[in-house]
N, C-alpha and C positions, 0 to 999 in steps of 0.2 A: 397472569397473562404476560406473555414475552414483550419485552420492551422494544423500543425503536433504536434504530442505528443512526447516527449522524457521522458524516464523513466530510472533513474540511480539507481544502487544497486546491491544486490546479487541475483544470481540464485543458488539454491542449491537443494540437494536431502533431501527431507522429508521421513524419516522411521516412519511411522504412526502405532502406537500400535492400533490394531483392536479388542482386546478382553477386552476392557473397564476396564483394571486393572492398568492403569498408567505405568510410567516407571519403578517403583521399582519392580512391580509384573508381568508386561506384558511379553508375550512370542511370541505373533505373531505381526510381523511388516510387513506393505506393503509399497513398494517403490513408491514415487511419486515425480515428478517434483514440486519444490516450491521455496520459498524465495519471501518476500513480493512484491518487485518491479517487478519481473518476473510475479508473479500472477496478478498485476495490469494490466501489459502489455498484457498477454493472455487474460484477461477479456475484455479489450477494443477491442482487435482483434477480438475475438470470437463474440462480438456484431457487428462487421462490421466497427470499427475504424481504424485509420491510426497511428500505433505507432512504436517507435524504442525503443529497450532495450539496455542500455549502461551498461556494466558489465563484470566480468571475471569469467570463469568456468575453471575446470582442462582440461588438454589435456589428458583426459581418458575416459573410457566407460561412466561414469556418465556425464562428461562434454558433450560428444556427444549426450547422451540422452537428456539433458537439451536443447541443441541447436536445436535438431531435434523436440523436442516438441513445442518449441516456433515458429519455422518456420511452423509446421503443423497447428497451430493455427492462422498463418497470421501475426506474429510479425516480424519486420524487425530487422535484426542482424547484420548489417554491423559494428556497434559499439561494437560488442561483441568479446572478446577475449578469446582464450583457451590456457592456460599455467599453469603448476603446477599441483596440485590435487584439486579435487572438494570439496567445503565445504559440510558437512553433518549436518543435524539436526534431532535428534530423539524426536519424539512427542508423548507424553504420553496423552491418552484419558480416563476421568474418567466415570462414569456411567451416568453423566448428559451431556456428550459430550464437557465438557471444557478441556483445553489443559494445559500441562507443557512441557518445552522444555529443550534439552541438546544439545549443539553444538560442533562439531569437526571442528575447524578451517581449512580452505584451502585457495583456490586462490581468494576467493570473495573479500576479503580486499586489494588486490593488484592491483586494476584497477588505471592505471596512467592517469594523466590529459592529456598526449600527445595523447591519444586515443579518447578524446572528440571531437565531430564534431561542435566545437564552431561557426565556420563560417556559418553553415547551420541554425543557429537559427534566428528567425524573430520575430517581435512584435506580430504576429498573432498566434504563437505557444504556446503550453502548455509544461512546463517542470515540471515533477512530481519527488519529492524527498521522498522516502519511505523505505529507506534501514535501518534495524535494525543495521547494521554494519557501518552506515554512520558517527558515531562519536566515533569510536573505534581506531582512530589514523591510521597512515600509508598512503598508496597511495589513497585508496578509500576516506578517509576523505578529502584529499587535492583535489581530483577530484570533491568532492561534493561542497566544497566551490568556487572552480574556476567555475564550472558549474552555481552555484547560482549567483556569481558576473556577468557572462556573461547575464544570463536571466534577471536580474535587469537592466543591461546596455542597453539591447535591448528592454526592455519593454515587455517581454514575460509574460504571465500567469503563475504564480507560485503556485503549489499545494504542500503541506507538510503534511506528516504523519510520526511522530518519530518512530513508531513501537518500543516502549520501551520493552526491555527484560531484566529482572534483572539478568539473568545469564550472560549477556554479560557486565554489567557495575558493577564494584567493588564499595562497599560503599564509599571508599575514593575517587571515581572518579565522584560520582553522582552530586556533586555541579558543577563541570566543564562541565559535560555532559548536565545539564539542562541550563546552560549559553549558550551553543552552540545552543541547541534547541530554546531558546528564540530569538536568532539572526536570525534564520530562519523564526520564527513566525512573527517578525517584518516587514518582506518583502513580506510575502505570500499573495496571493489573496484569497486562499483557504486553510484551515487547517482541517485535520481530527484527532480527539483524541477519546479515550475510556474514559469513566467517570473516571476510575483509573488513566490514564495519566492526565487528567484535574486537579485532585487533587493533583498529584505529582508535576505538574508544577506551579500551583497557590497556592496551600495549602489551597484551598477552597474546602469544601464538598458539598456545595450548588451548583448545575449544573448551574443555571441561574446566580449566582454571579461570579462564576468561569469563564464562558463563556464570560461574559461582560469584565472581566479582560483580557482575551486573545484578544479580539477585541480592547480594549482600548491600548493594547501593540503593535498594528500594523496589525493584521490579518483582511482582509477586511470581509471575511465570515468564520464562524466556524461551523463545524458539529460534535457533540458529540454523538457517537453511545451509544445506551442504551439497546442493545440486542433486546428481544421481545417487549419491550416498544417503539421502534422506533428510531428516531433521533432528537436531539435538535440542531435547526438551529439558529444561532445568527449572527447579525451584530451589529454596534453600535447603530442602530436605532430601531432595531426590533428582535423579537425572536419567535419560533414557534417550537412545537414538531410535527414532520411528522410521522404518524403511520407506522406500518410494517404489515406483515401477520403472521398467526399462522402456525407453521411447527411442524413436528416431528424431532427435532434435533438429528443428528447422529454424526457430527464432525464439530466443528466450524472453523477448520483450513481453513484460507484464506477467511473467511466471510467478514472481514473488507477490505480486498484487493479487493474482488469482487465488494463490495459496492462502493469504490473508483473507480474501473475501470468502473462501471456502470455510475457513475456521470460524469467522465471525457469523456467518450464517448458522452454523452448528450451535454456537454458544447462544445466539438469540433464540433459537428454537428450544434449547434446554432451559434456558434462564440463568442469568448470571449467577444467582444465589447457589445453584446446583452444582457449580463448577468445582472439579478437583483435579489433581494431577493425573490420575488414571482416566478420568474421562476426557481431559485434554488430550492425553496420549491416542486414544481411541479417535478422537476428532482430527488429529493430525494425519493419521492413515488416509482420511477422506481428503483433508486439504492438500497432502501430497500429490494426490491424483488429479485433484483440480489443477494445481500448478503445472504438473507433468503434461496433461493433455493440451495446455494453452501452448506449449512449446512445439507442438507438431504442426502449427500453422503460423503463418505470418500476421504480425500485428498483435495488439493486446485485447482490446474489446472484442474485434471480430474472431478472436481464436477461443473466447472463453467458452467452456462446455456447459451443457445443460445438466441439470440433475440426473436426467435419465441416462446421459452418456457417461456421467460419473458412476452411477449404480450399475450400469452395463459392465463398465471396465473392472469394477469391484466384484462383479459376479453376483450381485444382489438382484 
């Protein structure tokens, strides 16, 4: 029987600039539910997967909106806490659809380890770590490491996406941040990075060489997202670039999270024990489409495609 997916990190409100003028000059902002781990959870659930979100939002209207949104998409929220004020992210979109961020910190970083459903985790489960705030200190970071250690002890499948945001990591904190990231890579079954993150972590600008370094440091499988060029899949023994589809990009917010959700949904459906490089390459074809379709609308969660939309695009 397929295992359950647990996803830990932040749920927040994205105020997305919709006039393509960026944060400095933008005047029109649209409110959307967001936060990388929440986006992943919603993507999995909308496709039909079973997933729980573990995180904290404010006990306010924004927090209510976030919880309602996740529930509406089918995400299980028993491990979701409402206390304090909700974290906000302002997202600037340029004319190419690329993003810049500014954060107003709230309750997302205060999620305590006592709220983790540690006894519920089994070897057949998937635990996804994708918080931009996961290495920012405080309660969430402690919970992050506690859940990681439990997942390792239980033999669960570990998925990791650092979701690096330069506005959250001060220059003097970067070395410590990267060391924490590497400790997660070392125990991960699957790691997802952008090409920029790959260079940041390894110091290598060549995708193949950098990807090999990541796998040599412990990751069983690595996917490096390359935008319209697709995804570079890597293991110690093999590598392959899996193509994507051509789209008219409107907003790339949440595209990487949708991609990850699309992949985790397929891994859950197949079972982690049956995963292989060839099977993962097939799964990436679908995940690339999930991510690409998300770029055709504004926002993250509101733009997530259904399984029917994905299959229609693939011609299934």
